[in-house]
Kinemage of the C-alpha trace (Angstrom):
@kinemage 1
@onewidth
@group {chain A} dominant
@subgroup {mainchain}
@vectorlist {calphas} color= white
{ca met a 1} P 8.950 -7.940 -0.367
{ca glu a 2} L 7.747 -7.737 3.250
{ca gly a 3} L 7.663 -3.913 2.962
{ca lys a 4} L 5.164 -3.891 0.222
{ca lys a 5} L 2.930 -6.467 1.578
{ca val a 6} L 2.611 -4.057 4.939
{ca ala a 7} L 2.304 -0.968 2.778
{ca lys a 8} L -0.619 -2.713 1.034
{ca ser a 9} L -2.318 -3.636 4.183
{ca ile a 10} L -2.038 -0.311 5.708
{ca ala a 11} L -3.421 1.351 2.768
{ca ala a 12} L -6.493 -0.857 2.456
{ca ser a 13} L -7.111 -0.652 6.079
{ca his a 14} L -6.809 3.179 6.093
{ca ala a 15} L -9.626 2.914 3.321
{ca gly a 16} L -11.927 0.696 5.509
{ca leu a 17} L -11.239 -2.236 3.230
{ca ser a 18} L -9.337 -5.495 3.210
{ca val a 19} L -6.441 -6.408 1.130
{ca ser a 20} L -8.754 -8.945 -0.583
{ca asp a 21} L -11.239 -6.282 -1.576
{ca val a 22} L -8.901 -4.319 -3.729
{ca val a 23} L -6.657 -4.671 -6.731
{ca phe a 24} L -3.367 -2.841 -6.366
{ca ser a 25} L -2.090 -1.010 -9.410
{ca lys a 26} L 1.027 0.471 -8.013
{ca val a 27} L 3.191 -0.015 -4.862
{ca lys a 28} L 6.427 1.560 -4.706
{ca leu a 29} L 8.747 1.889 -1.717
{ca glu a 30} L 11.034 4.758 -1.577
{ca arg a 31} L 13.234 6.632 0.901
{ca glu a 32} L 12.501 10.305 1.366
{ca asp a 33} L 14.183 12.516 4.200
{ca asp a 34} L 15.451 9.483 5.938
{ca ser a 35} L 12.184 7.835 6.136
{ca leu a 36} L 10.421 4.933 4.247
{ca gln a 37} L 7.389 6.278 2.025
{ca ala a 38} L 5.099 3.830 0.047
{ca pro a 39} L 3.027 5.409 -2.549
{ca val a 40} L 0.193 2.902 -3.095
{ca glu a 41} L -2.642 3.015 -5.810
{ca phe a 42} L -5.667 0.826 -5.703
{ca ser a 43} L -9.233 0.259 -6.860
{ca asn a 44} L -12.152 -1.356 -4.958
{ca ile a 45} L -13.395 -4.319 -6.697
């Protein structure tokens, strides 16, 4: 799903990392108050 890929990229970038530097344990897209939210959990490898 393209939305999850974008969420992963944004989360890693915000943490100052690249997607290849982390392992994602949770990526979930959810709609809240007419906006798309994407809680993302990851750890640095």
